[in-house]
N, C-alpha and C positions, 0 to 999 in steps of 0.2 A: 868349397861350391859355391860359388854367386846367382843371387837370386835375380831371377829374370826379368828384363828389365818387360814394365807394361802400362799401359795406360789404358781403362778406363771412362766411363759413362754410364746414367742408371738415369732413368723418365721415370718418372715414381707417380701412382697414379693416374696411369692410361686407361680413357673407356673400353676396351678392347678386351675381349672376354681372353681368359689367357690360356685355354688350351687352344687358341684361334692365333694368339699372336707366338706357342712356341712351334705351330706347324712350320708357321715361316721362318722362327731363329732356326730351326733344323738345316733349313735351307741354302743359311749363310757360316754355317762352327764348319770352323779351319781353313774357310776361302781364303785368300790374295783380298786385302780391304776393295780390290779396283773391281777382282769380281762379283763382291759380294752386294756394290752397293748398282751398279748394273744389274742385278739378276732381281734385287728387290726393286730398282725401279720400275723393273717392268713385269711384276709381279703383281696378280690379280685380285691378291688379299687385303681387304681394306686396312690392316694389322702390317701391311710391311713398309706404308710411309712412319708412323712411325720408329718402327722397329729402323730404316734405311738413316732417320734422324739422329739419334743415339747413335749409329753406327762412324756414320759421318763427323757425330762429335769427340767419339772419342781418338777419332784419327787427327783431328784437331785437335783435342791435346794432347797426343803424343807429339806433335807438330811444335804447337808451343810450351809443354811443358819441362818437353824432353830432351828436345832437338832430335827426333827422327823422323825418317823420311819417309816420306807419305807413304810413295810405291810400291814400296823393301815393307808391309807391313799386311799380319794374315790377320784370320779373328781368332785369338786362341781361346777364347770364353765366351759363350751367350747363354743363358737361362734366365728363364722369364717368371717370377715368384708372382703367389695369389695375390691382389690387393682387395681394400673395397670392396663393398658390396652394397648397391645404393637397392632400395628396397621400397620396392610399389605397389601396392594392387590394383587388382580384374577386376571391375564386378561382373558377375554372372547370375546366370538365372536367379530369383526364389529368394529375390535380399545377398546371397552367398557373393565373397569375395573369393582368387583366388592368389594369393605371390607372385610378382614377376619380381627378379634379380638382374641386375642388372650389372656384372660382376665388370672389376677393373683390376688391372694387374701392375705389376713394377717389372722395367723388363730393362738387363744389363746386358753391358756389352764389352769385353776385354780387348783389346789390341797387342800384339809384342809380335815385333822386328823378325823377318823369315829365317831362320836358320840352315845355314849352308852345312847339308852332308860331307863329312870328313872324310877323306880317302877311304878309311880302315871298314868305314859304313859301307861303302859300298864295295869294297873286294868281297865285302860277308853275307853280303845281301844275293852275289852272286854265285858266293857258292852254294849261298841255301838255295838257291834255283836251280844249279847244274842236281845237288840232290838227289829229287827226288827221281829229274828222269834217272840218272843210273838205276834207282833202286825197280824202276818202271823195266829196263834194259833188264836186269838181271832176272827178274819175275817172268821175264818172256823165253828169257835163255832155259830157268830151270821147267818151263812147260815143255 
């Protein structure tokens, strides 16, 4: 079995909360890269800009390093890991302080060429879809 051809890009120490970045990354996982870039360009979240830049970098890596067509790529894997946390303090009443945690993250995007489904799998999917319908008809007849 041949290993899949993949290109990756990583942005480290991005000053966006990992939970907020994960919400954006979940929007694009599994999509064609052109659709993913369009979604990220108009997404209202602040994390969409660094995620879009990482995605465009992964596409550029695929074009330049692996000579792949940019229009035939999809987001295979995208994830966000927790990065460093800047610890700051906020003064409060009566001489006390409370901590402020400014969280960061590492964003990773991996793209790969879109695979064309084989004819065998298309036929298998059609039969799989018909099977529940036949079962439902048999149930109706039994009543």
